[in-house]
Backbone as a printed PyTorch tensor [residue, N CA C, xyz], in Angstrom:
tensor([[[118.4160,  63.3260, 161.4180],
         [118.3500,  63.5610, 159.9890],
         [116.9460,  63.9870, 159.5790]],

        [[115.9490,  63.5360, 160.3260],
         [114.5700,  63.8940, 159.9880],
         [114.2900,  65.3760, 160.1660]],

        [[115.1660,  66.1040, 160.8230],
         [114.9780,  67.5340, 161.0350],
         [115.5020,  68.3680, 159.8720]],

        [[116.2140,  67.7510, 158.9370],
         [116.7640,  68.4750, 157.7960],
         [115.6520,  68.9160, 156.8560]],

        [[115.8620,  70.0390, 156.1500],
         [114.8490,  70.5510, 155.2190],
         [114.6620,  69.6410, 154.0180]],

        [[115.7360,  69.0090, 153.5770],
         [115.6820,  68.1010, 152.4290],
         [116.1040,  66.7100, 152.8800]],

        [[115.5580,  65.7090, 152.2260],
         [115.9360,  64.3460, 152.5580],
         [117.3820,  64.1030, 152.1230]],

        [[118.2250,  63.6600, 153.0380],
         [119.6240,  63.4630, 152.6660],
         [119.8120,  62.2530, 151.7670]],

        [[120.7600,  62.3670, 150.8360],
         [121.1140,  61.2280, 149.9840],
         [122.2790,  60.4720, 150.5950]],

        [[123.2420,  61.2250, 151.0880],
         [124.3600,  60.6370, 151.8160],
         [124.6470,  61.5250, 153.0190]],

        [[125.2340,  60.9230, 154.0250],
         [125.5660,  61.6610, 155.2330],
         [126.9970,  61.3130, 155.6240]],

        [[127.7870,  62.3330, 155.8430],
         [129.1370,  62.1220, 156.3340],
         [129.0690,  62.1740, 157.8510]],

        [[129.5250,  61.1210, 158.4790],
         [129.4460,  60.9830, 159.9180],
         [130.8480,  61.0660, 160.5090]],

        [[131.0290,  61.9590, 161.4550],
         [132.2830,  62.0780, 162.1840],
         [131.9660,  61.8940, 163.6520]],

        [[132.6320,  60.9470, 164.2650],
         [132.3820,  60.6390, 165.6610],
         [133.7040,  60.7240, 166.4150]],

        [[133.7510,  61.5940, 167.3970],
         [134.9300,  61.7280, 168.2460],
         [134.5730,  61.2030, 169.6300]],

        [[135.3340,  60.2480, 170.0950],
         [135.1090,  59.6560, 171.4160],
         [136.2430,  60.0840, 172.3370]],

        [[135.8940,  60.5290, 173.5010],
         [136.8810,  60.9230, 174.4990],
         [136.6500,  60.0710, 175.7370]],

        [[137.6710,  59.3740, 176.1800],
         [137.5650,  58.6060, 177.4090],
         [138.9400,  58.5350, 178.0650]],

        [[138.9220,  58.7440, 179.3460],
         [140.1670,  58.8160, 180.1250],
         [141.1090,  59.8020, 179.4470]],

        [[142.3180,  59.3600, 179.1340],
         [143.2860,  60.2330, 178.4740],
         [143.3940,  59.9340, 176.9890]],

        [[142.4310,  59.2400, 176.4510],
         [142.5280,  58.8240, 175.0590],
         [141.3590,  59.3850, 174.2460]],

        [[141.6080,  59.5260, 172.9770],
         [140.5450,  59.9310, 172.0580],
         [140.5660,  58.9910, 170.8630]],

        [[139.4230,  58.8280, 170.3020],
         [139.3150,  58.0260, 169.0890],
         [138.3590,  58.7430, 168.1490]],

        [[138.6700,  58.7550, 166.8820],
         [137.8190,  59.3900, 165.8770],
         [137.4260,  58.3790, 164.8240]],

        [[136.1990,  58.4530, 164.4140],
         [135.6860,  57.5930, 163.3560],
         [135.0330,  58.4780, 162.3090]],

        [[135.3200,  58.2030, 161.0720],
         [134.6950,  58.9010, 159.9540],
         [134.0670,  57.8600, 159.0490]],

        [[132.8680,  58.1130, 158.6480],
         [132.1990,  57.1820, 157.7520],
         [131.1670,  57.9600, 156.9390]],

        [[130.7610,  57.3700, 155.8520],
         [129.7010,  57.9450, 155.0200],
         [128.5410,  56.9620, 154.9930]],

        [[127.3730,  57.4820, 155.2800],
         [126.1650,  56.6660, 155.2130],
         [125.5850,  56.8700, 153.8240]],

        [[125.4830,  55.7790, 153.0700],
         [125.0380,  55.8900, 151.6800],
         [123.5090,  55.9310, 151.5600]],

        [[123.0610,  56.1710, 150.3560],
         [121.6330,  56.3410, 150.0860],
         [120.8160,  55.1100, 150.4730]],

        [[121.3430,  53.9310, 150.1920],
         [120.6250,  52.7000, 150.5190],
         [120.4720,  52.5320, 152.0330]],

        [[121.5260,  52.8230, 152.7620],
         [121.4620,  52.7100, 154.2260],
         [120.4620,  53.7150, 154.7870]],

        [[120.4720,  54.9180, 154.2500],
         [119.4990,  55.9290, 154.6910],
         [118.0770,  55.4570, 154.3820]],

        [[117.8740,  54.8820, 153.2050],
         [116.5440,  54.3690, 152.8440],
         [116.0980,  53.2850, 153.8230]],

        [[117.0350,  52.4650, 154.2570],
         [116.7040,  51.3950, 155.2010],
         [116.3170,  51.9200, 156.5860]],

        [[116.6550,  53.1610, 156.8790],
         [116.2800,  53.7620, 158.1620],
         [114.8020,  54.1610, 158.1960]],

        [[114.1720,  54.2460, 157.0240],
         [112.7450,  54.6080, 156.9010],
         [112.4410,  55.9420, 157.5840]],

        [[113.2980,  56.9200, 157.3130],
         [113.0910,  58.2560, 157.8590],
         [111.8810,  58.8980, 157.2070]],

        [[111.1990,  59.7490, 157.9610],
         [110.0280,  60.4330, 157.4120],
         [110.0060,  61.8830, 157.8570]],

        [[109.6230,  62.7220, 156.9390],
         [109.4260,  64.1290, 157.2190],
         [108.4240,  64.6220, 156.1810]],

        [[107.2500,  65.0930, 156.6090],
         [106.2330,  65.5430, 155.6470],
         [106.7370,  66.6360, 154.7060]],

        [[107.6750,  67.4520, 155.1670],
         [108.2090,  68.5220, 154.3270],
         [108.9330,  67.9320, 153.1190]],

        [[109.6490,  66.8200, 153.3180],
         [110.3600,  66.1760, 152.2010],
         [109.3750,  65.7520, 151.1300]],

        [[108.2760,  65.1440, 151.5740],
         [107.2620,  64.6690, 150.6300],
         [106.6190,  65.8420, 149.8880]],

        [[106.3390,  66.9020, 150.6200],
         [105.7280,  68.0830, 150.0130],
         [106.6610,  68.6990, 148.9730]],

        [[107.9460,  68.8000, 149.3030],
         [108.9100,  69.3710, 148.3640],
         [109.0770,  68.4800, 147.1330]],

        [[109.0670,  67.1710, 147.3260],
         [109.1780,  66.2500, 146.1970],
         [107.9660,  66.3930, 145.2780]],

        [[106.7770,  66.5200, 145.8580],
         [105.5560,  66.7160, 145.0650],
         [105.6070,  68.0360, 144.3120]],

        [[106.0950,  69.0690, 144.9820],
         [106.1840,  70.3870, 144.3450],
         [107.1470,  70.3450, 143.1590]],

        [[108.2680,  69.6410, 143.3030],
         [109.2220,  69.5150, 142.1880],
         [108.5890,  68.7830, 141.0100]],

        [[107.7750,  67.7740, 141.3040],
         [107.0800,  67.0470, 140.2240],
         [106.1320,  67.9930, 139.4770]],

        [[105.3970,  68.8090, 140.2330],
         [104.4830,  69.7540, 139.6040],
         [105.2380,  70.7750, 138.7570]],

        [[106.3550,  71.2700, 139.2670],
         [107.1240,  72.2860, 138.5520],
         [107.7500,  71.7400, 137.2760]],

        [[107.8640,  70.4310, 137.1800],
         [108.4140,  69.8170, 135.9730],
         [107.3750,  69.7200, 134.8560]],

        [[106.1030,  69.8990, 135.1990],
         [105.0260,  69.8260, 134.2110],
         [105.0270,  71.0760, 133.3300]],

        [[104.4200,  70.9820, 132.1530],
         [104.2610,  72.1870, 131.3240],
         [103.4480,  73.2430, 132.0890]],

        [[103.7250,  74.4970, 131.8030],
         [103.0820,  75.6050, 132.5170],
         [101.5540,  75.5200, 132.4370]],

        [[101.0370,  75.1650, 131.2930],
         [ 99.5730,  75.0760, 131.1490],
         [ 98.9880,  74.0280, 132.1030]],

        [[ 99.6820,  72.9260, 132.2690],
         [ 99.2140,  71.8750, 133.1760],
         [ 99.3270,  72.3390, 134.6280]],

        [[100.4090,  73.0360, 134.9510],
         [100.5440,  73.5880, 136.3000],
         [ 99.3960,  74.5540, 136.5880]],

        [[ 99.0970,  75.4280, 135.6300],
         [ 98.0010,  76.3860, 135.8030],
         [ 96.6920,  75.6700, 136.0790]],

        [[ 96.4160,  74.6140, 135.3380],
         [ 95.1700,  73.8640, 135.5160],
         [ 95.0890,  73.2840, 136.9270]],

        [[ 96.1760,  72.6750, 137.3750],
         [ 96.2020,  72.0540, 138.7040],
         [ 96.0800,  73.1130, 139.7950]],

        [[ 96.8470,  74.1910, 139.6820],
         [ 96.8240,  75.2410, 140.6970],
         [ 95.4540,  75.9100, 140.7670]],

        [[ 94.8460,  76.1270, 139.6030],
         [ 93.5280,  76.7660, 139.5840],
         [ 92.5050,  75.8850, 140.2910]],

        [[ 92.5430,  74.5920, 139.9950],
         [ 91.5970,  73.6710, 140.6270],
         [ 91.7920,  73.6590, 142.1480]],

        [[ 93.0420,  73.5980, 142.5940],
         [ 93.3200,  73.5990, 144.0300],
         [ 92.9090,  74.9280, 144.6650]],

        [[ 93.1600,  76.0280, 143.9580],
         [ 92.8230,  77.3530, 144.4820],
         [ 91.3200,  77.5200, 144.6210]],

        [[ 90.5790,  77.1650, 143.6060],
         [ 89.1180,  77.2920, 143.6440],
         [ 88.5470,  76.4420, 144.7770]],

        [[ 89.0150,  75.1960, 144.8880],
         [ 88.5260,  74.3190, 145.9620],
         [ 88.8720,  74.8840, 147.3370]],

        [[ 90.0790,  75.3980, 147.4740],
         [ 90.5010,  75.9530, 148.7610],
         [ 89.6430,  77.1530, 149.1450]],

        [[ 89.3910,  78.0390, 148.1900],
         [ 88.5770,  79.2150, 148.4870],
         [ 87.1420,  78.8200, 148.8290]],

        [[ 86.5880,  77.8580, 148.1050],
         [ 85.2250,  77.3940, 148.4020],
         [ 85.1400,  76.8110, 149.8000]],

        [[ 86.2080,  76.1010, 150.2230],
         [ 86.2280,  75.4490, 151.5260],
         [ 86.8200,  76.3270, 152.6280]],

        [[ 87.1260,  77.5660, 152.2860],
         [ 87.7260,  78.5130, 153.2270],
         [ 89.0190,  77.9640, 153.8320]],

        [[ 89.7520,  77.2310, 153.0060],
         [ 91.0690,  76.7080, 153.3860],
         [ 92.1020,  77.7150, 152.8910]],

        [[ 92.2490,  78.7900, 153.6470],
         [ 93.0620,  79.9130, 153.1870],
         [ 94.5640,  79.6200, 153.1120]],

        [[ 95.1340,  78.8030, 153.9930],
         [ 96.5560,  78.4720, 153.8080],
         [ 96.8310,  77.7710, 152.4730]],

        [[ 95.9480,  76.8720, 152.0670],
         [ 96.1080,  76.2040, 150.7720],
         [ 95.8900,  77.1910, 149.6390]],

        [[ 94.9420,  78.0900, 149.8010],
         [ 94.7060,  79.1130, 148.7770],
         [ 95.9480,  79.9760, 148.6120]],

        [[ 96.5320,  80.4040, 149.7170],
         [ 97.7340,  81.2490, 149.6590],
         [ 98.8730,  80.5080, 148.9760]],

        [[ 99.0210,  79.2440, 149.2840],
         [100.0610,  78.4310, 148.6320],
         [ 99.8770,  78.4420, 147.1190]],

        [[ 98.6410,  78.3640, 146.6700],
         [ 98.3830,  78.3500, 145.2340],
         [ 98.5120,  79.7310, 144.6110]],

        [[ 98.1700,  80.7840, 145.3490],
         [ 98.4420,  82.1370, 144.8470],
         [ 99.9460,  82.3010, 144.6250]],

        [[100.7440,  81.8120, 145.5730],
         [102.2070,  81.8980, 145.4450],
         [102.6980,  81.0860, 144.2500]],

        [[102.1160,  79.9170, 144.0540],
         [102.4940,  79.0900, 142.9090],
         [102.2360,  79.8340, 141.6020]],

        [[101.0760,  80.4690, 141.5090],
         [100.7590,  81.2230, 140.2930],
         [101.7790,  82.3310, 140.0650]],

        [[102.1290,  83.0400, 141.1090],
         [103.1130,  84.1120, 140.9540],
         [104.4620,  83.5680, 140.4830]],

        [[104.8160,  82.3910, 140.9490],
         [106.0970,  81.7920, 140.5570],
         [106.1220,  81.3510, 139.0960]],

        [[104.9610,  81.2330, 138.4780],
         [104.9060,  80.8500, 137.0610],
         [105.3280,  81.9990, 136.1470]],

        [[105.3400,  83.2150, 136.6670],
         [105.6930,  84.3950, 135.8660],
         [104.8450,  84.5020, 134.6070]],

        [[103.5380,  84.4180, 134.8110],
         [102.5880,  84.5610, 133.7110],
         [101.7220,  85.7920, 133.9810]],

        [[101.0220,  86.2480, 132.9560],
         [100.0820,  87.3500, 133.1540],
         [ 98.8980,  86.8320, 133.9650]],

        [[ 98.5730,  87.5640, 135.0070],
         [ 97.4630,  87.1820, 135.8770],
         [ 96.3900,  88.2530, 135.8150]],

        [[ 95.1350,  87.8800, 136.0190],
         [ 94.0710,  88.8850, 135.9870],
         [ 94.2550,  89.8840, 137.1280]],

        [[ 93.7610,  91.0790, 136.9330],
         [ 93.8720,  92.1330, 137.9360],
         [ 93.2380,  91.6760, 139.2520]],

        [[ 92.1610,  90.9330, 139.1670],
         [ 91.4520,  90.4830, 140.3720],
         [ 92.2940,  89.5330, 141.2270]],

        [[ 93.3470,  88.9820, 140.6630],
         [ 94.2270,  88.0760, 141.3980],
         [ 94.6820,  88.7140, 142.7050]],

        [[ 95.1320,  89.9780, 142.6410],
         [ 95.6410,  90.6620, 143.8280],
         [ 94.5610,  90.8280, 144.8950]],

        [[ 93.3520,  91.1270, 144.4520],
         [ 92.2490,  91.3140, 145.4000],
         [ 91.9590,  90.0180, 146.1520]],

        [[ 91.8180,  88.9250, 145.4120],
         [ 91.4900,  87.6390, 146.0430],
         [ 92.6450,  87.1400, 146.9170]],

        [[ 93.8680,  87.3950, 146.4800],
         [ 95.0370,  87.0450, 147.2790],
         [ 94.9970,  87.8290, 148.6040]],

        [[ 94.6790,  89.1050, 148.5230],
         [ 94.5920,  89.9470, 149.7190],
         [ 93.5330,  89.4240, 150.6830]],

        [[ 92.3930,  89.0230, 150.1600],
         [ 91.3150,  88.4970, 151.0070],
         [ 91.7650,  87.2380, 151.7400]],

        [[ 92.4880,  86.3560, 151.0570],
         [ 92.9890,  85.1350, 151.6960],
         [ 94.0050,  85.4790, 152.7860]],

        [[ 94.8850,  86.4290, 152.4900],
         [ 95.8760,  86.8500, 153.4890],
         [ 95.1940,  87.4460, 154.7160]],

        [[ 94.1750,  88.2380, 154.4780],
         [ 93.4270,  88.8450, 155.5690],
         [ 92.7630,  87.7660, 156.4320]],

        [[ 92.2620,  86.7280, 155.7880],
         [ 91.5800,  85.6530, 156.5060],
         [ 92.5050,  84.8920, 157.4570]],

        [[ 93.8160,  84.8850, 157.1680],
         [ 94.7560,  84.1970, 158.0600],
         [ 95.4950,  85.1820, 158.9670]],

        [[ 95.0540,  86.4370, 158.9560],
         [ 95.6240,  87.4190, 159.8640],
         [ 96.8780,  88.1170, 159.3840]],

        [[ 97.2120,  87.9530, 158.1190],
         [ 98.3990,  88.6160, 157.5420],
         [ 97.9920,  90.0080, 157.0560]],

        [[ 97.7270,  90.8990, 158.0000],
         [ 97.1450,  92.2020, 157.6760],
         [ 98.0580,  93.0770, 156.8120]],

        [[ 99.3430,  93.1220, 157.1220],
         [100.2530,  93.9740, 156.3490],
         [100.3720,  93.4700, 154.9100]],

        [[100.4990,  92.1640, 154.7520],
         [100.6000,  91.5960, 153.4030],
         [ 99.2910,  91.8020, 152.6440]],

        [[ 98.1780,  91.6640, 153.3460],
         [ 96.8750,  91.8930, 152.7110],
         [ 96.7650,  93.3410, 152.2420]],

        [[ 97.1980,  94.2580, 153.1020],
         [ 97.1550,  95.6820, 152.7540],
         [ 97.9510,  95.9430, 151.4750]],

        [[ 99.1300,  95.3480, 151.3900],
         [ 99.9720,  95.5240, 150.1980],
         [ 99.2830,  94.9840, 148.9450]],

        [[ 98.6030,  93.8640, 149.0770],
         [ 97.9040,  93.2720, 147.9220],
         [ 96.6950,  94.1050, 147.5220]],

        [[ 95.9550,  94.6210, 148.4930],
         [ 94.8350,  95.5090, 148.1580],
         [ 95.3510,  96.7360, 147.4070]],

        [[ 96.4790,  97.2650, 147.8640],
         [ 97.0670,  98.4270, 147.1970],
         [ 97.5040,  98.0860, 145.7760]],

        [[ 98.0730,  96.9070, 145.5850],
         [ 98.4670,  96.4770, 144.2310],
         [ 97.2380,  96.3550, 143.3430]],

        [[ 96.1790,  95.7950, 143.9100],
         [ 94.9430,  95.6600, 143.1370],
         [ 94.4480,  97.0350, 142.6950]],

        [[ 94.3730,  97.9590, 143.6180],
         [ 93.8670,  99.2980, 143.2970],
         [ 94.7770, 100.0200, 142.3080]],

        [[ 96.0800,  99.8140, 142.4220],
         [ 97.0100, 100.4440, 141.4800],
         [ 96.7710,  99.9290, 140.0670]],

        [[ 96.4280,  98.6540, 139.9380],
         [ 96.1980,  98.0630, 138.6150],
         [ 94.7820,  98.2980, 138.1130]],

        [[ 93.7960,  98.2350, 139.0130],
         [ 92.3860,  98.3110, 138.6030],
         [ 91.8570,  99.7360, 138.5770]],

        [[ 92.4700, 100.5990, 139.3720],
         [ 91.9410, 101.9580, 139.4610],
         [ 90.6360, 101.9840, 140.2300]],

        [[ 89.9280, 103.0720, 140.0930],
         [ 88.6690, 103.2250, 140.8320],
         [ 87.4880, 102.5430, 140.1600]],

        [[ 87.6730, 102.0960, 138.9150],
         [ 86.5580, 101.4680, 138.1980],
         [ 86.6380,  99.9460, 138.1920]],

        [[ 87.5880,  99.3900, 138.9270],
         [ 87.7110,  97.9340, 138.9710],
         [ 86.5300,  97.2810, 139.6760]],

        [[ 86.2940,  96.0340, 139.3400],
         [ 85.1530,  95.3000, 139.8880],
         [ 85.1450,  95.2940, 141.4210]],

        [[ 86.3300,  95.1970, 142.0350],
         [ 86.4290,  95.1040, 143.4900],
         [ 87.0260,  96.3660, 144.1180]],

        [[ 87.0830,  97.4480, 143.3550],
         [ 87.7440,  98.6540, 143.8470],
         [ 87.1240,  99.1940, 145.1320]],

        [[ 85.8200,  99.2830, 145.1670],
         [ 85.1500,  99.8080, 146.3670],
         [ 85.4180,  98.9040, 147.5680]],

        [[ 85.3410,  97.6070, 147.3520],
         [ 85.5950,  96.6640, 148.4510],
         [ 87.0490,  96.7460, 148.9160]],

        [[ 87.9610,  96.8810, 147.9830],
         [ 89.3780,  96.9910, 148.3330],
         [ 89.6380,  98.2710, 149.1190]],

        [[ 89.0260,  99.3580, 148.6930],
         [ 89.1920, 100.6240, 149.4130],
         [ 88.6350, 100.5220, 150.8350]],

        [[ 87.4950,  99.8670, 150.9710],
         [ 86.9020,  99.6710, 152.2970],
         [ 87.8270,  98.8400, 153.1770]],

        [[ 88.3800,  97.7840, 152.6000],
         [ 89.3060,  96.9280, 153.3660],
         [ 90.5380,  97.7230, 153.8040]],

        [[ 91.0860,  98.5260, 152.8890],
         [ 92.2430,  99.3460, 153.2400],
         [ 91.9230, 100.3330, 154.3400]],

        [[ 90.7480, 100.9310, 154.2430],
         [ 90.2940, 101.8650, 155.2900],
         [ 90.2240, 101.1430, 156.6370]],

        [[ 89.6190,  99.9580, 156.6370],
         [ 89.4890,  99.1850, 157.8820],
         [ 90.8550,  98.7740, 158.4310]],

        [[ 91.7810,  98.4520, 157.5510],
         [ 93.1100,  98.0470, 157.9950],
         [ 93.9180,  99.2160, 158.5500]],

        [[ 93.5790, 100.4120, 158.1190],
         [ 94.3000, 101.5990, 158.5800],
         [ 93.7870, 102.1160, 159.9280]],

        [[ 92.6540, 101.6080, 160.3500],
         [ 92.0730, 102.1110, 161.6120],
         [ 91.9740, 101.0450, 162.6480]]])
């Protein structure tokens, strides 16, 4: 059960036993309390539960939390956490600054996601044009990724 993506609330158990020329079948349901007593653990379950709690917050509060985590991650060069927060921001469906795409691309590049980084640099340039703050750097990165 610990391999499941979500923590189970109930489990339907079907057990077929074959021995000699006979078979026996047992069907049972394991309830939530029994599952809790098993003390199962999976870090993904905890992460998903935390994410659901965050998504229940008002958008402004989510933005504050995500921004703080993103800034800290970028300062500490923790690019997987930064990428997670870039994705969170995109899921909010809010207006984001043009520079968002550039910084997202840099984080993707840092973890070796070259194709995704290239796409983000291109999005940045499409929005910022040639006069954007990071346009020259984005063009250089695209050039380097193409060769």
